[in-house]
N, C-alpha and C positions, 0 to 999 in steps of 0.2 A: 426857519430852517426846514420844518416839516412841509411848509407850503412849497418851498423850492424843490424839494425831492419829488413831490407829486407832479409838479410841472415838468421836471426832467423826465420822469417816467412816462408821462403823457406824450411828450415829444418823441421819445424813443419808440414807443408803441406805434405812434403814427407813422414814423419813418419805416419801420420794419414791415408793416402791412401794405405798403405801397408797392405797385408792380415794378419789377426790375427786368430789363431786357433791351433788345436792340430797338432803335427808333431813329427818327430824323434828328439831325443836329439841332439842339435847342439853345446852345450858347455859342458866342463868337470866339471864346477862348478855347485853345487846344493845348494839350500837354500830357506828359507821362513821366513816371519815375525813370531815373537813369542811375544804375548801380555800378559802383567801382569797388574792387577788392584791394585792400592794402595789407600786405604781409608784414607782420611785426615779429621781432625776436629772431630773425634769421630764417633763411630758406635752404640751408645746406644739410644734406643727409649723407651719411657714409654708406658705402656699399656693404650689404649684409647686416644692416642695423635698422632699428626703428626709432622714431622720434615724433615730436609733436610740431604741427604747423599751425600757427596762430594767425587769424585773418580778421581784420576789421572791415566792415561794410559801410560805405558812404553813399548817400543818396544825393546825386547831383541833378535831380530832375528839374525841369523848367517848363514854362508855358509860353505860348505865343498868342498874340491877338490883344485887342484893346478891351479893357474892362469897362463895359458900358452899363449893363443892367444888373439886376439881382442875380440872374443865372450865372453871368460871367464872374461876378464877385464870389459866389460860392465855389464855382469850379476852380478859380484861381487861388482862393485863400481858405476855402472851407468855411464851416459855420460851427461855432461852439457856444455853449452857454454854461455858466457857472464852472468854468475850467474844464469842461468835458466836450470833446469834439463830437458833434452830432452828424455833420456832413463833412466827409474828407475831401480835400481838394484833389485835382487830377494828378498831382505830383507825389502823392503819398501812397506807399505800398500798403496793401491790406492782405493779411494772411500770408506773409512772406515766409517761405521755407527755403533753406539753403542746403544743397547736397554737393559734396566734393566727390569727383569721379576721376579715375585714371583709365586711359585706353591702353596703357602698356601693362602686360601681364607681370612684369618684374617690379612694378610699383603698385603696392597695395594700399588702399585707403581703409583705415581702421576706424570704425564708428559710423553711426547713421546720420540722418538728416538733423538739421537744427532749425527749430521754429522761432521766428522773430516776431511776426505779427505786423504791426504798423510801424513804418519808418518814414517820417516826413522828409521833405527835401532839405538839403543842407545839414542833415543830421547824420551822425555816425553811431554805430552800435555801441552801447555803453561799455562793453567789455569785449575782448577778442573771442572769436569763435575758435575752438580748439578741435583739430582733426588729427588722428594718428596716421602716420605714414611709415610704411615698411619698404625698404629697398632690398630686394633679393640679390644674392651673390652673383647672379649672371648678368646684372646690369652693367652697362658701360659708364665710364665717367663722362659727365656733360650735363646739359640743361634738359629738363623734361617739362612739358606743358601738361598741366592738370586742368580739368574743367569744373568750375564752380557753377552749378545750375541753380538759378534763383527763380523760383516760381511764386507768383503773387497775382493779386487782383488790384485794379485801380479804377477810379471813376472817370469814364471817358466823356460823359456828358451829364447834365443835370437840368431839371426844370423846377424852379422854386414856384410852387403852385399858389401860395398865398403870402407873398412877401408883404411886410407892413409898408404902408404908404410913406411913413417917415423914416424908412431905412437909410442909414448913412452909408457912406462908401465902405466903411468897415463895420460889419454888423455889431450892434450893441443892444442887448436886451433891455437896457434902460431907456431906449428910444420909444418904447411902446409899453403897453400894460401887460406884463407877463401873466396876470391873473386870468386873462381871457384869450391870450394869443397862443396858438399851437401851430408851429411851422409844419408845412407839408412839402415833400420833395418827390420828384420823379427822377430816378437814377438810371443811367445806362452804364453797366460795368463791363470791363474787359479782363480776360485772363491772359497772362503773358509769362513766358519762360525765357529768361536771359541766360546765355552761356558766357560766363566771365572767365577769361584765361588767367591761370595762376601758374607761375613758373617756379620750379625748384631746381637746385643744383646738386647733382650727385658727385661727391668728391671722395678722396681718400683711397686707402688700400684695404683690401679684404684678405685676411689670412684664414685659411682653413687647414684642418689636419688631413694630410694625404695618407699617412701611415703611422701607426704607433705599435710598439711592442715593449714588453717588460722582461727583465731578467732577474732571477733570484728574488722574486717578490713573493714572500711567504709571511704568514703572521709572525710578528716579532722580529722580522729580518729587515736588513737594509739592502735594497736592490736598485736596479737601473731602469729608467724609462727612456726609451729612444723614440723621438717624435720627428716626423718629416712634415714641414709646413710649406704650404704653397701660397704665393701672393697673387691674387686674382684681380688686383687693382692697379693703381699707379705705383711708381717706384717709391719705396719707403726708405727713410734714412735713419741711422742710429737706432736700429731695431734691437730691442731687448726682449727676450722671452723669460718669464718668471713663473715658477710653480707656486700656486697658492695653497696654503695649508687648509685642510678640511677633510671631512670624511675619514677614510682609513689611512690617509697619507700625511706625513710631516716631512717637508723638504729638508734635506741635508745639504745638498749643493743646489741652491735655489735658482740662480739666474744664469742665463747664457747671453753673451753679446754677439749679435749676428751681423752688425754693421749695416751696409746698404743691401737691400734686397730688391732687385729690379722686378718690374711687372712680369708676371708669368714664370718667375724663378721659384725653384724649390730648394729649401735648406733643411738639413738634418742636424739635430742637436740632442744632447743627453742630459738627464737630470738624475741625481741620486736622491732617493726618498726612503724614509723609514715607514714600515708598515705596522699598523697597530697590532698589539698582541691579541686583541679580541676580534680581529678581522676574520671574516668568513671567506672561504675559498669561492670566489665568484668574480665577475667583471664589475669593477667599481669605477666611478667617475673621478677624473683628476682634472682640475682647472688650471689653465695656463694663461697668464695675462701677457699680451704683446703690446709693448709701447714703442712708438716710433714718431718721427717727424715727417710731415708731408712736404710737398714741393714749395709750399708757402711758409715753411719752417714752423708750422703749428704742431703742437704736441697732440698726438692721437693715442687712443688706447682701445683695445678690443680684447675680449676674453673668449677662448675656445675651450671646449671640453673634450677629453679623450677617454675612451673606455680602456682600463688597464686590468688585466686578469691577475688576480691573486691566487697563487698556486697553493696546493695542499701542503701540510706539514710533512716532513720526511718520516716515513713509516719504516719500522724495523720489525722483523719477525724472528723469534727463536725457533729454529727448525728442529734442533735436537740438543739434549743434554746427556752427558756420559761421564761416569767416574772410571778412573783407571783400575780401581779395586773397590769392592764393597766398603761403604763407610760405616764403621762400627763405632759405638761410643768409645771415646778416648783415643781415636786414631785420626790421622791426617791423610787426605787423598787429593789427587789432582782432578778438578772438575773441568771438563771441556764443554763449552757452549757454542753451538753453531748459530751465527747471527746473519740474517739476510737483509740486505738493503732493498726494501720493497718499493722504492721510489724510482723515478726516471732521471735522477740526478746523481752524478758522480760526487763522492765525498772525499775529503782529504783529512789527514792527521786524525783518523778515527781512533778513539780509545774507549774500550769497554770497561765498566766498573761494576763490581758486585758489592752489595751491602750484606755483610755477615753479621747477623744479630743472633742473640741467644736462641738456641744452644750451640750456635756456630761461631767459629773464629777463623781468621785468615791472616796469614803473613804475606800475602800477595793479592791485593784486592783489585788491581788494575792490569789490563792486558792491552798492549799497543797493537793496533791492527794496521794503521797507515791508510793507504788508498783503498777505497771500497766503492767499486763501480756500481752503477745502477743494475739491480737484479743479482749482484754477486753475493755469495755466502762465504764468510770467513769464520775461523774457529778462534775463540778467545779462551785461554786456559787460566784457571785460578787454583791456588792451593788453599784448601779449606779443611778445618778440623771440627770434630764433634766432641762436646764435653763428655766426660766419663759417665755422667749420670743422665745423659740425653735419652729421651724416650724414643725407642725405635718406631718410626712412622714416616709418612711422606711430608715434606716441607716444600715451601716456595720461597726462593730468594730473589730480591729485586736486583735487576741488571739494567743499567742505562748506558747510553752512548753519548760521548762528546765528540764533535766533529766540526769541520769547516766546509763552507761551500766555495764555489769558484771565485766569489768576491771577497773571500777571507772572513766572512761572517762566522762567528762561533755560535754553536747551538748545543743544547743538552736535550736529549730525547726524553719522552715520558718513560717511566719505569716499566720494564717487562718482567715477567715471572719465569724463573728457571726452576724446574722441578728437581728436588733432591730427596733421596730416601736414606734414612738411617736404619740399618738392619741390626738384628740381634747378634751379639758376639758369640763365636764358637769356642772361645777360650774361657778358662775359669777366671773369675774375678780375683783380685788380689787378696781380699779377705778370705775367700773360700780356699785359695791356695795356702794361705798361712794356717788356716784351721786344719787343712788336710796334712800339712807338713807337721804341725804339732801333734796331730793324732798319730801320724806315722812314727814320729819319734817316741811318743808314749808307748805305742804298741811294740816298737822295736826294743825299747828299754824293758818292758814287762816280759817279753819273750826271753831276753837275755837273762833276766833274774830267774825265770822259771828253769831255763836250761841249766844255769849254774847251780841252782838248788838240787835239781835232779842229779847232776854230776856229783855233787858232794855226797848225796845220800848213797849213791852207788859205791863210791869209794869207801865210805864208812862200812857198808855191808861187806865189802870184799875184805876189809881188814879184820873184821870179826870172824869171818870164816877161816882165815889162815892162822889164827892164834891157837897155840897148843892147849889142848884140853885138859 
Protein backbone atom coordinates (compact mmCIF):
# COMPACT_ATOMS: atom_id res chain seq x y z
CA UNK A 1 0.00 0.00 0.00
CA UNK A 2 2.84 2.38 0.90
CA UNK A 3 4.60 1.54 -2.39
CA UNK A 4 1.46 2.32 -4.42
CA UNK A 5 1.11 5.72 -2.77
CA UNK A 6 4.71 6.60 -3.65
CA UNK A 7 4.14 5.62 -7.23
CA UNK A 8 0.94 7.65 -7.48
CA UNK A 9 2.66 10.70 -6.00
CA UNK A 10 5.51 10.35 -8.47
CA UNK A 11 3.06 10.16 -11.38
CA UNK A 12 1.15 13.23 -10.22
CA UNK A 13 4.33 15.27 -9.72
CA UNK A 14 5.55 14.32 -13.15
CA UNK A 15 2.29 15.41 -14.79
CA UNK A 16 2.11 18.74 -12.95
CA UNK A 17 5.53 19.90 -13.97
CA UNK A 18 5.15 19.21 -17.63
CA UNK A 19 4.42 22.26 -19.82
CA UNK A 20 0.83 23.06 -20.74
CA UNK A 21 -0.01 25.27 -23.68
CA UNK A 22 -1.00 25.50 -27.28
CA UNK A 23 0.75 23.31 -29.80
CA UNK A 24 0.28 21.24 -32.87
CA UNK A 25 -2.34 18.50 -32.84
CA UNK A 26 -0.75 15.44 -31.35
CA UNK A 27 -3.67 13.02 -31.45
CA UNK A 28 -6.17 11.99 -34.10
CA UNK A 29 -9.12 12.10 -31.67
CA UNK A 30 -11.07 15.34 -31.12
CA UNK A 31 -13.82 16.04 -28.63
CA UNK A 32 -15.13 18.29 -25.85
CA UNK A 33 -17.68 18.34 -23.03
CA UNK A 34 -21.29 19.17 -23.90
CA UNK A 35 -23.43 20.29 -20.93
CA UNK A 36 -27.20 20.23 -20.61
CA UNK A 37 -29.34 21.67 -17.79
CA UNK A 38 -32.28 19.67 -16.45
CA UNK A 39 -34.76 21.54 -14.23
CA UNK A 40 -36.18 19.37 -11.46
CA UNK A 41 -38.96 20.13 -8.97
CA UNK A 42 -40.84 22.61 -11.17
CA UNK A 43 -40.03 25.94 -12.77
CA UNK A 44 -43.12 28.02 -11.84
CA UNK A 45 -42.77 31.21 -9.81
CA UNK A 46 -45.50 33.54 -8.65
CA UNK A 47 -45.41 37.26 -9.27
CA UNK A 48 -44.11 39.06 -6.21
CA UNK A 49 -42.65 35.97 -4.57
CA UNK A 50 -39.36 34.15 -4.21
CA UNK A 51 -38.59 30.46 -4.55
CA UNK A 52 -35.92 27.93 -5.39
CA UNK A 53 -34.90 26.64 -8.80
CA UNK A 54 -33.17 23.24 -8.79
CA UNK A 55 -31.02 22.22 -11.75
CA UNK A 56 -29.16 19.01 -12.58
CA UNK A 57 -26.22 19.20 -15.03
CA UNK A 58 -25.56 16.37 -17.46
CA UNK A 59 -22.40 16.03 -19.53
CA UNK A 60 -23.25 14.70 -22.99
CA UNK A 61 -19.72 15.19 -24.37
CA UNK A 62 -18.40 13.03 -27.19
CA UNK A 63 -15.27 12.56 -29.31
CA UNK A 64 -14.60 11.89 -32.96
CA UNK A 65 -11.88 10.05 -34.76
CA UNK A 66 -10.30 6.60 -34.60
CA UNK A 67 -8.38 5.54 -31.55
CA UNK A 68 -5.11 4.34 -33.05
CA UNK A 69 -2.25 5.10 -30.72
CA UNK A 70 -1.56 5.80 -27.07
CA UNK A 71 -2.27 9.53 -27.44
CA UNK A 72 -5.70 8.84 -28.94
CA UNK A 73 -6.44 6.38 -26.20
CA UNK A 74 -5.67 8.88 -23.40
CA UNK A 75 -7.55 11.69 -25.13
CA UNK A 76 -10.61 9.50 -25.64
CA UNK A 77 -10.71 7.58 -22.37
CA UNK A 78 -8.21 9.21 -20.04
CA UNK A 79 -5.67 7.42 -17.92
CA UNK A 80 -6.06 6.30 -14.32
CA UNK A 81 -4.17 4.28 -11.83
CA UNK A 82 -5.37 2.74 -8.60
CA UNK A 83 -8.79 4.27 -9.04
CA UNK A 84 -7.51 7.85 -9.52
CA UNK A 85 -7.66 9.72 -12.82
CA UNK A 86 -4.21 10.99 -13.75
CA UNK A 87 -5.03 12.19 -17.26
CA UNK A 88 -8.57 13.41 -18.03
CA UNK A 89 -10.11 12.69 -21.43
CA UNK A 90 -11.22 15.49 -23.70
CA UNK A 91 -14.88 15.03 -22.78
CA UNK A 92 -14.42 15.68 -19.04
CA UNK A 93 -14.88 19.15 -17.55
CA UNK A 94 -12.21 20.42 -15.19
CA UNK A 95 -12.79 23.22 -12.67
CA UNK A 96 -16.42 23.49 -13.71
CA UNK A 97 -18.19 26.54 -12.23
CA UNK A 98 -21.89 27.31 -12.84
CA UNK A 99 -23.49 30.76 -12.51
CA UNK A 100 -27.20 31.51 -13.09
CA UNK A 101 -27.98 34.99 -14.44
CA UNK A 102 -31.05 36.97 -15.47
CA UNK A 103 -31.11 39.74 -18.05
CA UNK A 104 -34.53 40.93 -16.87
CA UNK A 105 -34.39 43.41 -13.94
CA UNK A 106 -37.71 42.06 -12.59
CA UNK A 107 -36.21 38.57 -12.19
CA UNK A 108 -33.51 38.42 -9.52
CA UNK A 109 -31.18 35.46 -8.99
CA UNK A 110 -30.34 34.99 -5.32
CA UNK A 111 -27.10 33.19 -4.57
CA UNK A 112 -23.62 33.01 -6.07
CA UNK A 113 -21.81 30.60 -8.29
CA UNK A 114 -21.59 26.85 -7.68
CA UNK A 115 -18.30 24.98 -8.11
CA UNK A 116 -18.52 21.42 -9.45
CA UNK A 117 -14.98 20.53 -10.56
CA UNK A 118 -14.69 17.46 -12.80
CA UNK A 119 -17.77 16.06 -14.55
CA UNK A 120 -17.08 13.14 -16.91
CA UNK A 121 -19.20 12.48 -19.97
CA UNK A 122 -22.52 10.65 -19.45
CA UNK A 123 -22.44 11.74 -15.82
CA UNK A 124 -24.98 13.92 -13.99
CA UNK A 125 -24.31 16.04 -10.94
CA UNK A 126 -25.01 13.85 -7.88
CA UNK A 127 -27.53 16.31 -6.45
CA UNK A 128 -29.45 19.32 -7.77
CA UNK A 129 -27.86 22.75 -7.78
CA UNK A 130 -30.15 25.19 -5.96
CA UNK A 131 -30.54 28.83 -6.97
CA UNK A 132 -32.89 31.38 -5.42
CA UNK A 133 -35.21 33.23 -7.80
CA UNK A 134 -37.26 36.31 -6.92
CA UNK A 135 -39.97 37.65 -9.23
CA UNK A 136 -40.87 41.28 -8.60
CA UNK A 137 -44.40 42.57 -8.72
CA UNK A 138 -43.98 44.44 -12.00
CA UNK A 139 -43.29 41.27 -13.97
CA UNK A 140 -45.78 40.01 -16.51
CA UNK A 141 -47.16 36.51 -16.64
CA UNK A 142 -45.28 34.29 -19.11
CA UNK A 143 -42.03 32.44 -19.82
CA UNK A 144 -38.64 33.97 -19.03
CA UNK A 145 -35.24 32.75 -20.22
CA UNK A 146 -32.38 32.64 -17.74
CA UNK A 147 -28.74 32.02 -18.60
CA UNK A 148 -26.74 29.32 -16.86
CA UNK A 149 -23.10 30.09 -17.56
CA UNK A 150 -20.81 27.07 -17.33
CA UNK A 151 -17.10 27.88 -17.22
CA UNK A 152 -14.58 25.04 -17.34
CA UNK A 153 -11.34 23.69 -18.78
CA UNK A 154 -10.87 20.52 -20.81
CA UNK A 155 -8.00 18.64 -22.46
CA UNK A 156 -8.01 19.40 -26.16
CA UNK A 157 -4.92 17.39 -27.01
CA UNK A 158 -2.35 15.16 -25.35
CA UNK A 159 1.04 13.56 -26.10
CA UNK A 160 1.92 10.53 -24.06
CA UNK A 161 5.67 10.93 -23.96
CA UNK A 162 6.63 7.51 -22.62
CA UNK A 163 3.85 4.98 -23.18
CA UNK A 164 4.81 1.43 -22.23
CA UNK A 165 5.50 -0.85 -25.18
CA UNK A 166 3.05 -3.42 -23.94
CA UNK A 167 0.23 -0.89 -23.48
CA UNK A 168 -3.16 -2.51 -24.18
CA UNK A 169 -6.04 -0.66 -25.78
CA UNK A 170 -7.37 0.12 -22.33
CA UNK A 171 -4.44 1.20 -20.14
CA UNK A 172 -3.78 -1.23 -17.34
CA UNK A 173 -0.90 -0.67 -14.92
CA UNK A 174 -0.63 -4.44 -14.51
CA UNK A 175 0.75 -4.66 -18.09
CA UNK A 176 4.09 -3.22 -17.00
CA UNK A 177 6.24 -2.91 -13.92
CA UNK A 178 4.83 -0.06 -11.78
CA UNK A 179 7.99 -0.05 -9.68
CA UNK A 180 10.03 1.49 -12.45
CA UNK A 181 7.44 3.06 -14.77
CA UNK A 182 6.36 6.74 -14.40
CA UNK A 183 4.04 8.03 -17.17
CA UNK A 184 4.73 11.48 -18.63
CA UNK A 185 2.23 13.58 -20.61
CA UNK A 186 2.19 16.77 -22.59
CA UNK A 187 -1.25 18.42 -22.39
CA UNK A 188 -2.95 21.14 -24.40
CA UNK A 189 -5.84 22.66 -22.35
CA UNK A 190 -8.65 24.91 -23.48
CA UNK A 191 -10.94 27.22 -21.50
CA UNK A 192 -14.57 27.43 -22.46
CA UNK A 193 -17.77 29.14 -21.27
CA UNK A 194 -21.07 27.64 -22.32
CA UNK A 195 -24.35 29.55 -21.97
CA UNK A 196 -27.11 27.07 -21.24
CA UNK A 197 -30.68 28.41 -21.52
CA UNK A 198 -33.01 27.75 -18.58
CA UNK A 199 -36.68 28.69 -18.81
CA UNK A 200 -38.99 29.58 -15.93
CA UNK A 201 -42.71 30.30 -16.00
CA UNK A 202 -44.10 33.30 -14.13
CA UNK A 203 -47.70 32.62 -13.14
CA UNK A 204 -50.41 33.56 -10.70
CA UNK A 205 -51.76 36.81 -9.31
CA UNK A 206 -50.07 39.35 -7.17
CA UNK A 207 -52.01 41.25 -4.56
CA UNK A 208 -50.69 44.43 -3.00
CA UNK A 209 -52.08 46.89 -0.49
CA UNK A 210 -53.12 50.07 -2.26
CA UNK A 211 -54.55 51.82 0.80
CA UNK A 212 -55.22 51.06 4.46
CA UNK A 213 -56.78 52.98 7.34
CA UNK A 214 -57.97 52.23 10.85
CA UNK A 215 -60.87 53.48 12.92
CA UNK A 216 -61.23 53.46 16.73
CA UNK A 217 -58.00 51.53 17.14
CA UNK A 218 -56.81 52.22 20.66
CA UNK A 219 -55.21 50.10 23.38
CA UNK A 220 -57.82 47.70 24.76
CA UNK A 221 -60.40 48.66 22.11
CA UNK A 222 -62.05 46.92 19.18
CA UNK A 223 -61.75 48.86 15.94
CA UNK A 224 -62.04 48.56 12.18
CA UNK A 225 -59.30 48.15 9.59
CA UNK A 226 -60.25 49.09 6.03
CA UNK A 227 -57.93 47.75 3.28
CA UNK A 228 -57.93 48.28 -0.48
CA UNK A 229 -56.20 45.46 -2.39
CA UNK A 230 -55.03 45.56 -5.99
CA UNK A 231 -54.54 42.52 -8.26
CA UNK A 232 -51.48 43.05 -10.45
CA UNK A 233 -51.48 39.61 -12.05
CA UNK A 234 -53.92 37.23 -13.67
CA UNK A 235 -57.58 36.94 -12.74
CA UNK A 236 -57.98 35.28 -9.35
CA UNK A 237 -61.01 33.19 -8.39
CA UNK A 238 -62.64 32.45 -5.02
CA UNK A 239 -60.52 35.11 -3.37
CA UNK A 240 -60.57 35.19 0.43
CA UNK A 241 -58.76 37.74 2.60
CA UNK A 242 -58.07 36.77 6.21
CA UNK A 243 -56.47 38.72 9.08
CA UNK A 244 -53.77 36.73 10.87
CA UNK A 245 -53.44 37.08 14.64
CA UNK A 246 -50.17 38.45 15.93
CA UNK A 247 -48.46 41.49 17.33
CA UNK A 248 -50.91 43.98 18.81
CA UNK A 249 -53.99 42.62 17.01
CA UNK A 250 -56.48 39.80 17.51
CA UNK A 251 -59.03 39.32 14.71
CA UNK A 252 -62.69 39.57 15.75
CA UNK A 253 -64.24 39.43 12.28
CA UNK A 254 -61.44 37.51 10.63
CA UNK A 255 -62.18 36.80 6.95
CA UNK A 256 -63.78 38.44 3.92
CA UNK A 257 -64.89 36.65 0.76
CA UNK A 258 -64.04 38.75 -2.30
CA UNK A 259 -65.05 36.33 -5.08
CA UNK A 260 -63.46 36.83 -8.50
CA UNK A 261 -60.92 39.62 -8.74
CA UNK A 262 -59.95 40.43 -12.32
CA UNK A 263 -56.45 41.47 -13.32
CA UNK A 264 -55.86 45.14 -12.58
CA UNK A 265 -58.95 45.40 -10.34
CA UNK A 266 -59.04 46.92 -6.85
CA UNK A 267 -61.30 45.74 -4.05
CA UNK A 268 -61.91 47.19 -0.57
CA UNK A 269 -62.79 45.17 2.48
CA UNK A 270 -63.02 45.68 6.24
CA UNK A 271 -61.95 43.68 9.26
CA UNK A 272 -62.77 44.12 12.94
CA UNK A 273 -59.79 43.62 15.24
CA UNK A 274 -59.16 43.90 18.97
CA UNK A 275 -56.13 45.88 20.07
CA UNK A 276 -53.95 44.65 22.91
CA UNK A 277 -54.36 46.51 26.19
CA UNK A 278 -50.58 46.91 26.35
CA UNK A 279 -50.24 48.32 22.84
CA UNK A 280 -48.32 51.54 22.35
CA UNK A 281 -49.64 54.36 20.23
CA UNK A 282 -47.74 53.88 16.96
CA UNK A 283 -47.95 52.29 13.51
CA UNK A 284 -48.05 48.50 13.92
CA UNK A 285 -47.92 45.73 11.27
CA UNK A 286 -51.02 43.68 10.49
CA UNK A 287 -50.73 40.56 8.29
CA UNK A 288 -53.45 39.57 5.81
CA UNK A 289 -53.42 36.20 4.05
CA UNK A 290 -55.02 36.11 0.59
CA UNK A 291 -56.14 32.73 -0.75
CA UNK A 292 -57.41 32.18 -4.29
CA UNK A 293 -57.54 29.79 -7.23
CA UNK A 294 -55.70 30.54 -10.45
CA UNK A 295 -56.86 29.85 -14.01
CA UNK A 296 -55.67 26.27 -13.67
CA UNK A 297 -57.79 25.81 -10.52
CA UNK A 298 -54.64 25.53 -8.40
CA UNK A 299 -54.95 26.89 -4.87
CA UNK A 300 -52.61 29.82 -4.24
CA UNK A 301 -51.78 31.89 -1.18
CA UNK A 302 -49.92 35.12 -0.55
CA UNK A 303 -49.49 37.28 2.52
CA UNK A 304 -49.38 41.06 2.60
CA UNK A 305 -48.63 43.37 5.50
CA UNK A 306 -50.22 46.71 6.24
CA UNK A 307 -49.21 49.39 8.68
CA UNK A 308 -52.07 50.31 11.02
CA UNK A 309 -51.82 53.24 13.40
CA UNK A 310 -52.92 52.64 16.97
CA UNK A 311 -54.27 55.86 18.44
CA UNK A 312 -53.74 57.22 21.91
CA UNK A 313 -56.05 56.61 24.85
CA UNK A 314 -58.85 59.13 25.33
CA UNK A 315 -57.55 61.80 27.71
CA UNK A 316 -59.64 63.90 30.09
CA UNK A 317 -58.69 66.98 32.06
CA UNK A 318 -60.39 68.47 35.13
CA UNK A 319 -60.52 72.14 34.35
CA UNK A 320 -62.13 73.40 37.56
CA UNK A 321 -63.80 72.18 40.79
CA UNK A 322 -66.28 74.32 42.71
CA UNK A 323 -68.54 73.96 45.80
CA UNK A 324 -71.86 75.75 46.02
CA UNK A 325 -71.01 76.67 49.65
CA UNK A 326 -67.99 76.09 51.86
CA UNK A 327 -67.83 72.48 53.02
CA UNK A 328 -67.64 72.34 56.81
CA UNK A 329 -67.45 69.24 58.97
CA UNK A 330 -70.88 67.72 59.36
CA UNK A 331 -72.38 69.41 56.26
CA UNK A 332 -73.34 68.45 52.69
CA UNK A 333 -72.62 70.50 49.61
CA UNK A 334 -72.88 70.24 45.79
CA UNK A 335 -69.49 69.74 44.08
CA UNK A 336 -69.26 70.86 40.43
CA UNK A 337 -66.42 69.32 38.38
CA UNK A 338 -65.67 70.74 34.90
CA UNK A 339 -64.31 67.88 32.72
CA UNK A 340 -62.75 68.40 29.28
CA UNK A 341 -62.56 65.78 26.50
CA UNK A 342 -58.91 66.36 25.59
CA UNK A 343 -58.96 63.97 22.60
CA UNK A 344 -59.94 64.34 18.93
CA UNK A 345 -62.79 61.82 19.22
CA UNK A 346 -66.45 62.42 20.01
CA UNK A 347 -67.73 60.34 22.91
CA UNK A 348 -71.18 59.02 23.69
CA UNK A 349 -73.12 58.08 26.85
CA UNK A 350 -70.45 59.65 29.01
CA UNK A 351 -70.92 59.25 32.77
CA UNK A 352 -68.69 60.79 35.45
CA UNK A 353 -68.19 58.96 38.76
CA UNK A 354 -66.67 60.17 42.02
CA UNK A 355 -65.18 57.96 44.73
CA UNK A 356 -66.18 59.37 48.13
CA UNK A 357 -63.89 57.86 50.76
CA UNK A 358 -63.40 58.72 54.41
CA UNK A 359 -63.94 61.45 55.63
CA UNK A 360 -66.36 62.02 52.73
CA UNK A 361 -69.69 60.48 51.87
CA UNK A 362 -72.04 60.90 48.96
CA UNK A 363 -75.66 60.21 48.18
CA UNK A 364 -75.14 60.95 44.47
CA UNK A 365 -71.82 59.54 43.13
CA UNK A 366 -72.59 59.58 39.37
CA UNK A 367 -73.37 62.36 36.95
CA UNK A 368 -74.72 61.65 33.45
CA UNK A 369 -73.10 63.84 30.79
CA UNK A 370 -74.18 62.15 27.54
CA UNK A 371 -72.52 63.42 24.37
CA UNK A 372 -69.05 64.87 24.85
CA UNK A 373 -67.51 66.20 21.67
CA UNK A 374 -63.77 66.38 21.05
CA UNK A 375 -62.37 69.36 22.98
CA UNK A 376 -65.68 70.03 24.73
CA UNK A 377 -65.97 70.72 28.49
CA UNK A 378 -69.00 69.65 30.48
CA UNK A 379 -69.88 70.03 34.20
CA UNK A 380 -70.60 67.00 36.39
CA UNK A 381 -72.31 67.67 39.76
CA UNK A 382 -72.07 65.46 42.83
CA UNK A 383 -73.58 65.78 46.33
CA UNK A 384 -70.90 65.14 48.93
CA UNK A 385 -70.77 65.40 52.71
CA UNK A 386 -67.99 65.71 55.27
CA UNK A 387 -67.97 63.82 58.55
CA UNK A 388 -68.51 65.91 61.68
CA UNK A 389 -65.05 65.12 62.96
CA UNK A 390 -63.32 65.70 59.60
CA UNK A 391 -60.08 67.62 59.81
CA UNK A 392 -60.24 70.90 57.89
CA UNK A 393 -57.69 70.75 55.04
CA UNK A 394 -57.37 70.14 51.27
CA UNK A 395 -58.32 66.70 49.88
CA UNK A 396 -58.29 65.03 46.42
CA UNK A 397 -61.16 62.79 45.33
CA UNK A 398 -60.90 60.31 42.42
CA UNK A 399 -63.12 61.01 39.42
CA UNK A 400 -63.29 58.73 36.34
CA UNK A 401 -65.28 58.62 33.13
CA UNK A 402 -67.26 55.80 31.51
CA UNK A 403 -68.08 56.32 27.83
CA UNK A 404 -68.55 54.75 24.39
CA UNK A 405 -66.87 55.45 21.06
CA UNK A 406 -68.43 55.48 17.59
CA UNK A 407 -68.19 51.67 17.35
CA UNK A 408 -70.04 51.17 20.61
CA UNK A 409 -66.91 50.14 22.53
CA UNK A 410 -67.19 50.87 26.25
CA UNK A 411 -64.26 52.33 28.15
CA UNK A 412 -63.37 53.53 31.62
CA UNK A 413 -60.78 56.25 31.92
CA UNK A 414 -57.97 56.45 34.40
CA UNK A 415 -58.80 58.21 37.65
CA UNK A 416 -58.46 61.98 37.78
CA UNK A 417 -58.04 64.08 40.93
CA UNK A 418 -60.67 66.62 41.98
CA UNK A 419 -59.47 69.04 44.69
CA UNK A 420 -61.87 69.59 47.62
CA UNK A 421 -61.22 71.62 50.79
CA UNK A 422 -62.94 71.17 54.14
CA UNK A 423 -62.97 74.44 56.08
CA UNK A 424 -63.39 75.17 59.76
CA UNK A 425 -66.96 75.67 60.95
CA UNK A 426 -68.16 79.17 62.02
CA UNK A 427 -70.87 77.64 64.25
CA UNK A 428 -70.54 76.28 67.78
CA UNK A 429 -70.25 72.59 68.14
CA UNK A 430 -73.15 70.71 69.71
CA UNK A 431 -71.23 69.92 72.87
CA UNK A 432 -70.20 73.54 73.31
CA UNK A 433 -73.78 74.69 72.75
CA UNK A 434 -75.06 72.30 75.39
CA UNK A 435 -72.45 73.41 77.89
CA UNK A 436 -73.28 77.04 77.23
CA UNK A 437 -76.97 76.34 77.59
CA UNK A 438 -76.40 74.52 80.86
CA UNK A 439 -74.22 77.33 82.05
CA UNK A 440 -76.86 79.86 81.05
CA UNK A 441 -79.57 77.98 82.88
CA UNK A 442 -77.38 77.69 85.92
CA UNK A 443 -76.56 81.37 85.87
CA UNK A 444 -80.20 82.26 85.34
CA UNK A 445 -81.30 80.09 88.22
CA UNK A 446 -78.68 81.56 90.53
CA UNK A 447 -79.67 85.10 89.65
CA UNK A 448 -83.31 84.28 90.33
CA UNK A 449 -82.48 82.92 93.77
CA UNK A 450 -80.38 85.95 94.61
CA UNK A 451 -83.08 88.34 93.49
CA UNK A 452 -85.68 86.41 95.43
CA UNK A 453 -83.57 86.43 98.61
CA UNK A 454 -82.97 90.16 98.33
CA UNK A 455 -86.68 90.75 97.78
CA UNK A 456 -87.58 88.77 100.90
CA UNK A 457 -85.04 90.62 102.99
CA UNK A 458 -86.41 93.95 101.88
CA UNK A 459 -89.93 92.91 102.76
CA UNK A 460 -88.82 91.75 106.19
CA UNK A 461 -87.11 95.02 106.90
CA UNK A 462 -90.13 96.99 105.83
CA UNK A 463 -92.39 95.03 108.20
CA UNK A 464 -90.10 95.69 111.14
CA UNK A 465 -90.12 99.41 110.58
CA UNK A 466 -93.92 99.63 110.50
CA UNK A 467 -94.53 97.73 113.73
CA UNK A 468 -95.71 99.97 116.79
CA UNK A 469 -93.03 100.59 119.18
